[in-house]
C-alpha positions in Angstrom: 60.8 102.3 -138.6 59.2 100.1 -136.0 57.7 96.7 -136.7 56.2 96.3 -133.2 58.7 93.7 -132.2 59.4 93.2 -128.6 63.1 92.7 -127.8 64.0 90.1 -125.1 67.1 88.2 -124.3 67.7 84.5 -123.5 70.9 82.7 -123.0 71.5 79.0 -122.4 74.7 77.2 -121.6 74.4 73.4 -121.6 76.7 70.5 -121.0 76.0 66.8 -121.9 78.2 64.0 -120.9 78.0 60.2 -120.6 78.8 59.2 -117.0 81.8 57.0 -116.4 82.0 54.6 -113.4 83.9 57.3 -111.5 81.4 60.0 -112.4 78.4 57.9 -111.4 79.8 57.1 -107.9 80.2 60.9 -107.2 76.4 61.2 -107.1 76.0 58.7 -104.3 74.2 55.4 -104.2 71.3 55.1 -106.6 71.7 58.5 -108.2 73.7 57.7 -111.3 74.8 54.7 -113.3 77.7 54.3 -115.7 76.4 55.2 -119.2 73.7 57.5 -117.9 73.6 60.9 -119.5 74.2 64.0 -117.4 72.6 67.2 -118.7 73.6 70.4 -116.8 72.0 73.6 -117.9 72.2 77.3 -116.9 69.9 79.9 -118.3 69.3 83.7 -118.1 66.4 85.5 -119.6 64.7 88.9 -119.6 61.5 89.9 -121.4 62.5 93.5 -120.9 59.4 94.8 -119.2 56.8 92.7 -120.9 56.5 90.4 -117.9 57.5 91.1 -114.3 60.8 89.3 -113.3 59.1 87.1 -110.8 56.7 85.8 -113.4 59.6 85.1 -115.8 61.4 83.2 -113.0 58.4 81.0 -112.4 57.8 80.3 -116.1 61.2 79.5 -117.4 61.8 76.1 -115.7 58.5 74.8 -116.9 59.2 75.8 -120.5 62.7 74.2 -120.3 61.1 71.0 -119.1 58.8 71.0 -122.1 61.7 71.5 -124.4 63.7 68.5 -123.2 61.6 65.8 -124.9 61.6 67.9 -128.1 65.4 68.1 -128.1 65.8 64.4 -127.4 63.5 63.6 -130.3 65.6 65.9 -132.6 68.8 64.0 -131.5 67.2 60.7 -132.3 66.1 62.0 -135.8 69.6 63.3 -136.5 71.1 60.0 -135.5 68.8 58.2 -137.9 70.0 60.4 -140.7 73.6 59.3 -140.1 72.7 55.6 -140.5 
């Protein structure tokens, strides 16, 4: 039985950390401050034939950039729930 769904894959590995004085100096002058948040992300995705790979490669970074403010808003809302 088929429901017309298109199978695709997406994986994201992310790391968040608050920079220490030592971490912030590793970035060089003016590129990091103690207390800043570093967000490192790696993704892999495949629409399995729906879109050519080069189109996917161009589209994913823009979509991730749109998700960042949504994620930060969610974090803020979750923190308010804890108060």
